[in-house]
C-alpha positions in Angstrom: 85.0 110.8 123.3 86.5 108.6 120.6 87.8 111.6 118.8 89.6 112.8 121.9 91.2 109.4 122.5 92.4 109.3 119.0 94.0 112.8 119.4 95.7 111.5 122.5 97.0 108.5 120.8 98.6 110.2 117.8 99.9 113.4 119.2 103.2 111.9 120.3 105.4 115.0 120.4 104.5 116.7 123.7 106.4 119.6 125.2 105.8 120.3 128.9 107.3 122.9 131.2 107.8 122.7 135.0 109.9 125.0 137.1 111.6 126.5 134.0 112.8 123.1 132.7 111.3 121.4 129.6 111.0 117.6 129.0 110.3 115.6 125.8 108.2 112.5 125.4 109.9 110.6 122.6 108.3 109.2 119.4 107.8 105.5 119.3 109.1 104.4 115.8 107.3 101.1 116.1 103.8 102.5 116.0 104.0 106.2 115.1 101.9 107.0 112.0 103.4 108.7 108.9 102.0 112.1 109.9 104.0 111.9 113.2 107.2 110.7 111.7 107.1 113.7 109.3 107.5 116.0 112.3 110.8 114.4 113.4 113.7 116.9 112.6 115.8 115.6 109.8 113.4 112.8 108.6 112.9 112.7 104.9 110.0 111.1 102.9 112.3 108.2 101.9 113.3 107.6 105.4 109.7 107.4 106.6 108.8 105.0 103.7 111.6 102.7 104.6 110.6 102.7 108.3 107.0 101.8 107.5 108.2 99.0 105.1 110.6 97.7 107.6 107.9 97.4 110.2 105.5 95.7 107.8 108.0 93.0 106.6 110.2 92.5 109.7 108.2 93.4 112.6 109.1 95.9 115.3 112.4 97.5 115.9 114.3 96.1 119.0 116.2 99.4 119.5 116.6 102.8 118.0 120.0 101.7 116.8 118.3 99.2 114.6 117.5 102.0 112.2 120.9 101.7 110.7 119.6 98.4 109.1 117.1 100.6 107.2 118.1 102.2 103.9 117.6 105.9 103.4 120.5 107.6 105.3 120.2 106.3 108.9 123.9 106.6 109.7 125.5 106.6 113.2 126.1 110.3 112.9 122.4 110.9 112.0 121.2 108.9 115.0 123.6 110.8 117.3 121.7 114.0 116.5 118.2 112.6 116.1 118.0 109.5 118.3 117.1 111.5 121.4 113.7 112.1 119.8 113.0 108.4 119.3 112.1 105.3 121.3 110.8 101.8 120.7 108.5 101.6 123.7 106.3 103.6 126.0 104.5 106.5 124.3 101.9 105.7 121.8 100.5 102.6 123.4 99.9 99.6 121.1 97.9 101.4 118.4 98.9 99.9 114.9 100.3 102.2 112.3 97.3 103.3 110.2 99.6 103.8 107.2 100.5 100.1 107.1 98.0 97.4 106.4 96.9 94.8 108.9 98.6 91.6 107.7 96.2 88.9 106.7 96.3 85.2 107.7 98.6 83.1 105.5 98.6 79.6 104.4 101.2 77.7 102.3 102.7 74.2 101.9 106.1 73.0 103.0 107.8 69.7 102.6 107.7 67.5 105.7 109.2 63.9 105.5 109.2 64.1 101.8 105.5 65.2 101.4 104.0 68.6 101.0 101.8 69.6 104.0 99.7 72.7 104.7 100.8 75.3 107.2 99.0 78.4 108.5 100.2 81.5 110.4 98.0 84.2 111.9 100.0 87.2 110.5 103.3 88.0 109.0 105.1 87.8 112.3 103.5 84.7 113.8 105.1 81.2 113.9 103.6 78.9 111.2 101.8 75.7 112.4 101.2 72.6 110.5 97.5 71.7 109.9 97.6 68.6 107.6 99.2 65.3 108.4 97.8 63.0 105.8 99.5 60.7 103.4 98.5 62.7 100.4 100.5 65.5 98.9 98.9 68.9 99.7 98.7 71.4 96.9 97.2 74.9 96.4 95.6 75.7 99.8 93.0 78.4 99.7 91.3 80.3 102.6 87.5 80.3 102.7 85.9 83.8 102.7 85.3 83.7 106.4 88.9 82.8 107.2 87.9 79.7 109.3 88.5 76.9 106.7 91.0 75.9 104.0 90.5 73.7 101.0 93.5 72.2 99.3 94.0 69.6 96.5 95.4 66.3 97.7 97.1 63.8 95.4 98.4 60.3 96.0 100.1 57.8 93.9 97.9 56.2 91.2 94.8 58.2 92.4 92.8 61.1 91.0 93.2 64.4 92.8 90.7 65.2 95.3 89.4 68.3 97.3 90.1 68.2 101.1 88.6 70.7 103.7 90.3 71.6 106.9 88.2 73.3 109.6 90.8 75.3 111.7 88.4 75.7 114.7 87.8 72.0 115.2 91.0 70.7 113.6 88.8 68.3 111.5 90.1 67.4 108.0 87.9 65.6 105.5 87.9 64.5 101.9 85.2 66.3 99.8 85.2 64.6 96.3 87.6 63.2 93.8 88.0 65.0 90.5 88.6 62.5 87.6 90.7 65.0 85.6 94.1 66.4 85.5 95.1 68.9 88.2 92.1 71.1 88.8 92.3 74.9 89.5 89.7 76.3 92.0 88.5 79.3 94.0 86.1 79.7 96.8 82.8 81.2 95.7 81.9 84.5 97.5 79.2 82.9 99.6 81.6 80.6 101.3 79.4 77.6 100.5 80.7 76.5 97.1 83.9 76.0 95.2 84.2 77.0 91.5 86.8 74.9 89.7 88.0 74.0 86.2 89.2 70.7 84.9 91.2 69.5 81.9 90.6 66.0 80.5 92.3 64.4 77.6 90.8 65.4 74.2 88.3 67.7 75.9 88.2 71.4 76.4 88.5 73.0 79.9 85.2 72.9 81.7 84.0 74.8 84.8 82.0 73.4 87.7 80.4 74.5 90.9 80.7 72.3 94.1 78.6 72.5 97.2 81.0 72.1 100.1 78.3 70.9 102.4 77.0 68.3 100.0 80.1 67.4 97.8 78.5 64.7 95.7 79.6 65.9 92.3 80.2 69.4 90.8 77.5 71.0 88.7 78.8 72.0 85.3 78.5 75.7 84.6 77.0 75.2 81.1 76.3 78.9 80.9 80.0 79.3 80.2 79.9 77.3 77.0 78.7 80.2 74.9 81.8 82.3 75.9 84.6 81.5 73.5 87.3 80.9 76.2 88.7 78.0 78.0 89.1 79.4 81.5 91.9 77.9 83.5 93.1 80.6 85.8 90.3 82.7 87.5 89.8 85.0 90.4 86.5 86.3 92.0 86.4 90.0 92.8 86.2 90.7 96.6 82.6 92.0 96.2 81.6 88.7 94.5 80.2 90.4 91.4 82.9 89.7 88.8 85.0 86.8 87.8 88.3 87.5 86.0 89.3 84.5 83.8 92.6 84.0 82.0 95.5 81.9 81.2 97.8 80.4 83.8 101.5 81.3 84.0 103.2 80.0 80.8 99.8 79.5 79.0 98.5 81.1 75.9 97.6 84.6 77.1 93.9 85.5 77.3 91.9 87.9 79.7 88.2 88.3 80.2 86.0 89.6 83.0 82.5 88.1 83.5 79.6 89.3 85.5 78.5 86.5 87.9 74.8 87.3 87.2 74.3 85.7 83.8 78.1 85.2 83.1 77.9 88.1 80.6 81.1 89.8 79.7 82.0 93.1 81.4 83.2 95.3 78.6 84.3 98.1 80.8 87.1 95.8 81.9 87.6 93.6 78.9 88.6 96.5 76.6 91.2 98.0 79.0 93.9 95.3 78.6 93.2 94.6 74.8 96.4 96.2 73.7 98.5 93.8 75.6 99.0 90.0 75.7 97.3 89.7 79.1 96.9 86.7 81.4 96.7 85.5 84.9 94.2 88.2 86.2 94.0 88.8 90.0 92.0 91.3 92.1 93.6 93.4 94.8 92.0 92.7 98.3 90.0 95.9 98.3 88.7 95.3 94.7 90.0 98.7 93.4 92.5 97.2 91.0 92.7 94.2 88.7 96.2 92.9 88.3 97.5 90.8 85.5 100.6 89.7 83.7 101.7 91.4 80.5 103.4 89.0 78.2 103.7 91.3 75.2 107.0 92.9 76.6 110.4 91.3 76.2 110.2 90.7 80.0 106.9 89.5 81.4 105.7 92.0 84.0 102.8 92.8 86.3 100.3 95.4 85.3 97.3 96.9 87.0 93.9 98.3 85.8 91.3 100.4 87.7 87.9 101.7 86.6 88.9 105.2 87.9 91.7 105.4 85.2 94.7 103.4 86.6 96.6 101.6 84.0 100.3 101.0 84.7 102.9 98.3 84.7 106.0 97.5 86.9 109.5 97.2 85.5 111.2 94.9 88.1 114.3 94.3 86.0 113.6 90.6 85.7 110.9 88.4 84.2 108.4 87.0 86.6 105.7 84.4 86.0 103.0 85.4 88.4 102.3 87.4 91.6 100.1 87.4 94.6 98.7 90.4 96.6 100.1 90.8 100.0 97.6 93.7 100.6 96.1 96.3 98.3 99.4 98.2 97.9 102.1 95.5 97.9 102.5 92.4 95.7 104.5 89.2 96.3 106.3 87.4 93.4 108.0 84.1 93.7 111.6 83.2 92.7 111.9 79.5 92.1 114.7 77.3 93.4 113.8 73.9 91.9 111.0 72.7 94.2 110.5 75.5 96.7 110.3 79.2 96.1 111.0 82.5 97.9 108.4 85.4 97.8 109.5 88.9 97.4 107.4 91.9 98.2 107.3 95.3 96.4 105.3 98.5 96.7 103.5 98.8 93.4 103.4 102.6 93.8 107.1 103.0 94.6 108.6 100.1 92.8 111.3 102.2 91.2 112.7 103.5 94.6 112.4 100.5 96.9 114.3 97.3 96.9 112.1 94.1 97.0 112.1 92.5 100.4 112.2 88.6 100.8 109.1 87.9 103.0 108.6 84.2 102.7 111.3 81.6 102.1 111.3 77.9 101.1 107.5 77.6 100.7 105.0 76.8 97.9 101.4 77.6 97.0 101.0 80.7 99.0 97.6 82.2 99.8 96.7 85.1 102.0 93.3 85.8 103.5 91.7 89.3 103.9 88.0 89.9 104.8 86.0 90.1 101.6 84.6 93.4 100.7 81.3 93.6 102.6 82.3 90.6 104.7 83.3 90.0 108.3 85.6 92.7 109.8 89.0 92.1 111.2 89.2 92.3 115.0 90.0 95.8 116.1 92.6 96.5 118.7 91.5 97.8 122.0 92.0 101.4 122.6 94.7 101.8 125.2 95.4 105.1 126.9 99.0 106.3 126.3 101.2 105.0 129.1 102.7 107.6 131.5 106.3 108.2 130.6 109.0 109.8 132.6 111.0 112.6 131.2 113.9 111.3 129.1 115.5 114.5 127.6 116.1 117.8 129.5 116.4 120.0 126.4 113.8 122.0 124.6 112.3 120.7 121.3 110.6 123.4 119.3 106.8 122.8 119.1 106.2 121.5 115.6 102.4 121.5 115.5 99.4 122.2 117.7 96.2 120.1 117.6 93.2 122.5 117.5 90.2 121.7 119.6 87.4 120.0 117.7 84.5 122.1 116.7 81.3 121.9 118.8 79.1 119.0 117.9 75.6 119.9 116.7 72.6 119.1 118.9 70.9 115.8 118.0 67.8 117.7 117.1 69.7 119.5 114.3 70.4 116.1 112.6 67.9 114.5 110.2 65.5 112.1 112.1 63.8 109.0 111.0 64.1 105.2 111.1 67.2 104.0 109.4 67.6 101.0 107.1 71.1 99.5 106.7 72.9 96.3 105.9 74.5 94.1 108.5 75.8 90.6 109.0 74.2 88.8 111.9 75.0 85.4 113.4 73.8 83.6 110.3 76.9 84.8 108.4 74.8 86.2 105.7 74.0 89.9 105.1 70.5 91.1 106.0 68.5 94.3 106.1 68.5 95.8 109.6 66.3 98.6 111.2 67.3 101.2 113.8 65.3 103.9 115.2 67.3 106.9 114.0 70.8 106.6 115.5 70.0 105.4 119.0 69.3 102.0 120.5 70.1 98.7 119.0 69.4 97.5 115.6 67.1 94.6 114.7 67.0 92.4 111.6 64.1 92.7 109.2 65.1 89.8 106.9 66.4 86.3 107.3 67.7 83.6 105.0 68.6 84.3 101.4 71.8 85.5 99.8 73.2 88.8 98.6 70.5 90.6 100.6 71.0 94.4 100.3 69.7 97.7 99.1 66.8 98.2 101.4 64.9 101.4 100.9 61.7 103.1 102.3 58.7 104.3 100.2 58.9 108.0 100.0 55.1 108.4 100.9 55.7 107.4 104.5 53.6 104.2 104.3 56.4 102.1 105.9 56.8 99.9 102.8 60.2 98.5 102.2 61.9 97.1 99.1 65.2 95.2 98.9 66.8 92.5 96.8 67.9 89.0 97.7 68.3 85.6 96.3 65.9 83.0 97.8 65.9 80.7 94.8 68.0 80.6 91.7 68.3 84.3 91.0 68.4 87.6 92.8 65.0 89.3 92.7 63.2 92.3 94.2 61.0 91.8 97.3 58.6 94.2 99.1 57.5 94.4 102.8 54.2 96.2 103.6 55.6 97.0 107.0 59.0 96.4 108.8 59.1 92.7 109.5 56.1 91.7 107.5 56.1 88.7 105.3 58.0 89.7 102.0 56.5 89.2 98.7 58.4 88.9 95.3 57.7 91.6 92.8 60.3 90.9 90.0 60.4 87.7 87.9 63.3 88.2 85.4 65.0 84.9 84.6 68.3 86.7 84.8 67.5 88.4 88.1 67.1 92.0 89.1 69.3 94.5 91.1 69.3 98.1 92.4 65.8 98.7 93.3 64.7 102.4 93.9 61.4 104.0 94.5 59.9 106.6 92.1 59.1 109.8 94.0 55.3 109.1 94.0 55.9 105.6 95.5 53.8 104.1 92.7 56.7 102.1 91.0 60.1 100.7 91.7 63.0 101.3 89.3 65.3 98.3 88.9 68.0 96.9 86.6 66.9 93.5 85.3 69.1 91.1 83.3 68.5 89.9 79.8 70.6 87.8 77.4 72.6 90.9 76.3 73.0 93.0 79.3 70.5 94.9 81.5 67.1 96.5 81.0 65.8 99.4 83.1 62.4 98.3 84.4 59.5 99.9 86.3 58.1 97.4 88.6 54.6 97.5 90.2 54.6 97.3 94.0 51.8 94.7 93.9 53.9 92.5 91.6 51.3 92.4 88.8 53.7 93.3 86.0 56.6 95.5 84.8 57.2 98.1 82.2 60.5 98.0 80.3 61.5 101.6 80.4 64.8 101.3 78.6 65.7 98.1 76.8 69.2 97.1 75.6 70.4 100.6 75.9 74.0 101.2 74.9 75.1 101.2 78.6 75.1 98.5 81.2 73.4 99.9 84.2 74.9 99.7 87.6 72.5 101.8 89.8 69.8 104.0 88.1 67.6 106.5 89.8 64.9 108.9 88.6 65.0 112.4 89.8 62.4 113.5 92.3 60.6 115.6 89.7 60.5 112.5 87.3 62.2 114.3 84.4 65.7 112.9 84.6 67.3 109.6 84.9 70.8 109.2 86.4 72.8 105.9 86.2 76.2 104.6 87.0 78.2 102.8 84.4 81.7 102.3 83.0 80.5 101.3 79.6 80.6 104.7 77.9 84.3 105.2 78.0 84.6 106.5 81.6 83.3 105.2 84.8 80.9 107.8 86.2 77.5 109.0 86.8 75.5 109.8 83.6 72.3 111.8 83.3 69.8 111.9 80.5 66.3 113.2 80.0 63.8 110.5 80.7 62.1 111.2 77.3 65.3 110.9 75.4 67.8 108.6 77.2 70.1 108.4 74.3 71.3 111.9 75.1 73.2 110.7 78.2 76.0 112.9 79.4 78.7 112.4 81.9 77.9 114.3 85.1 80.9 113.2 87.3 83.6 110.5 87.3 83.1 108.2 90.3 85.0 106.2 92.7 85.0 102.3 92.8 81.3 102.0 92.9 78.6 104.1 91.5 76.3 105.0 94.4 74.8 108.4 94.3 71.8 110.4 95.5 69.5 113.1 93.9 69.0 116.3 95.8 65.4 116.8 96.9 64.9 119.6 94.4 66.3 117.5 91.4 69.0 120.1 90.7 72.1 118.2 91.9 73.5 114.8 92.4 75.7 113.7 95.5 78.4 111.2 94.7 81.8 110.1 95.6 85.0 109.8 93.4 88.4 108.3 94.1 91.7 109.9 93.0 94.4 107.4 92.3 96.9 110.3 92.2 96.7 111.2 95.8 94.7 108.1 97.0 91.9 110.3 98.3 88.1 109.9 98.3 86.0 113.0 97.6 82.3 113.7 98.4 81.1 115.9 95.6 78.0 117.7 94.2 77.4 117.8 90.5 74.8 120.2 88.9 72.9 119.4 85.8 74.8 122.2 84.1 78.1 120.3 84.6 79.3 122.2 87.6 81.1 120.3 90.4 81.8 121.2 94.0 83.6 118.7 96.2 82.5 119.3 99.8 84.7 116.8 101.7 87.8 114.7 101.3 89.3 111.7 103.1 91.7 108.9 102.6 89.0 106.4 103.4 86.6 105.0 100.7 83.3 106.9 100.8 80.3 104.7 99.6 76.6 104.6 100.5 74.7 108.0 100.6 71.3 109.5 101.5 69.9 113.0 101.2 66.8 113.4 103.4 64.2 115.8 102.3 64.0 119.3 103.7 67.5 119.0 105.4 70.8 120.7 104.9 72.4 117.5 106.0 73.5 114.5 103.9 74.4 111.1 105.1 77.2 108.9 103.9 79.4 106.0 105.0 83.2 105.6 105.0 85.2 102.3 105.3 87.0 102.0 108.6 90.8 101.9 108.2 92.1 98.4 107.4 88.6 96.9 107.6 85.6 96.3 105.5 82.9 97.7 107.9 81.8 101.3 107.5 81.0 104.2 109.8 77.9 106.4 109.2 78.4 110.2 109.1 76.3 113.3 108.6 77.6 116.4 106.9 76.0 119.9 107.0 76.1 121.3 103.5 74.9 124.7 104.9 78.3 125.1 106.8 81.0 124.8 104.2 84.3 123.5 105.5 82.6 121.7 108.5 83.7 118.3 109.6 81.2 115.4 109.3 79.5 114.1 112.5 80.0 110.4 113.4 76.5 108.8 113.9 76.9 105.0 113.9 80.0 102.8 113.9 80.6 99.5 112.1 77.7 98.9 109.7 77.9 97.7 106.1 76.4 100.6 104.2 73.2 100.5 102.0 71.7 103.3 104.1 68.2 104.8 103.7 66.5 107.2 106.2 62.8 107.1 106.4 61.3 110.4 105.3 
């Protein structure tokens, strides 16, 4: 039913015939997607891009005649010929344009009665409202990961700076703690419970601290950072909470490093990528696919971007800029200073040569934009509205441009792989937990509670009902086992640096995991009873992301970006140094062995056409991509004895995912939607 409603919503060019006369339903230029705009006679790609950018930065068009304000050739003469196909109301309902991002919530400071105060607005088009009224000057407001609170730095005459917290639901504002140092830089930690901040004191190096927002007595010094030969001042946490990019502030001595949060070890796959430039001020895109930074090695400082799937490019804006912010994962904002306040201009990083920057914010300071974190709470989704009935407005025939084929018949439920499904979900606690659902029907129920970073639940292949997962109950993330769903979990790993990515061996006798050491990661075989472990591979030349043994126990496959290319590598278990690249991957390295150990299912992302591909790679190096979509493909499962594979795709403009099944025995078939709005980490009981 949802598929049919979607078709009704996007097929906006409709030709009807009655009594020998034809009538046209016009296209709504305020919400028509890019694919529909391409069907308008005379519309060029440049025109369509300009319309989408105008809607993003300025809001809806008030009339069709407003198109003359848009660059690209919308002259009066053009509108006389084409305007009859267009409207600003009616057809199309209120469905947002899927080609444009949903604007995030915004906070900034403005001067009120001579003092800086914090303002917020719900989106790009909303009116800002003031949320602080204190006597202190408000600096550097930042959204909490859940988008419900703001922390800012308050300063007053002859006093140390202090952190203040504003609860936007209750309106409460309270002082957290003073920082007896010069102006501190800070970010929210990914758990939404702590702040990570740096201080600079006279005659002392920069130090970093962690502050518990609920009990802000004093920050805990991150002494683990002392062994790293940097003095971090500017830093940014990746949206998935796994990496911290640290660097110089605007105008500082350039440096650039990326650290793994677990153990604070350097992430060489990122650190080597910008080594050829004087790089500083690193900042992650909201979807975590790109790491932006400022390049100070050129005559004019410029923004540059890196991605593990091969992106490495810089923008030539024709002027030197000192920093930038992300508006969304495609557009950046950079400030132009006017003494005290500044204006922020937006530019499309993929079309910066052809589009003129647009002034989005004026006369503000310290801008911060909130987007849901990767794997975090989803944005509210608009309600589906049926297209409004529209009276005929044109009595001339418009040629039919395209026809929408009927969807293929859906397979019977009995054709799909059956079994109890484990997946990740965020309940009322605000923390991710492992959930259980009987196949794809009914309601899910949580199996875990408490802990942080809970994920990666999987069933034992022997059908015993045992479940493993990872979570942090104490200081580090460890692996836990349940004898049955909902039973009391027991800890089975004890690495001082923590363990990640548990997976069962095919005989269900051991659990494969990546456990930290002082230099990186070890590949470890854990015993289900927690009596010990066997270091299978120690300090190998790669840093493991996810590692899985083949069902026949002869091969090991792992994801890494530390061998020159981000991808899935495979090696004989008896000789792991003979690792070879099997397939280049997308943002993450999730993959799944086929039941017969002959192939690997994985996803990859193409920055060239912004498309994700679901692919099969053979041990002989062959590759066959069986499905493509503009949404990010992530978690996967390949049930035994089935022609179907399971995978999740991110919903448009959201961080939640939908679960799909694809029939490999029917090449060219479309995937079947099974469950909406989960958070991946799927595993179907055999």
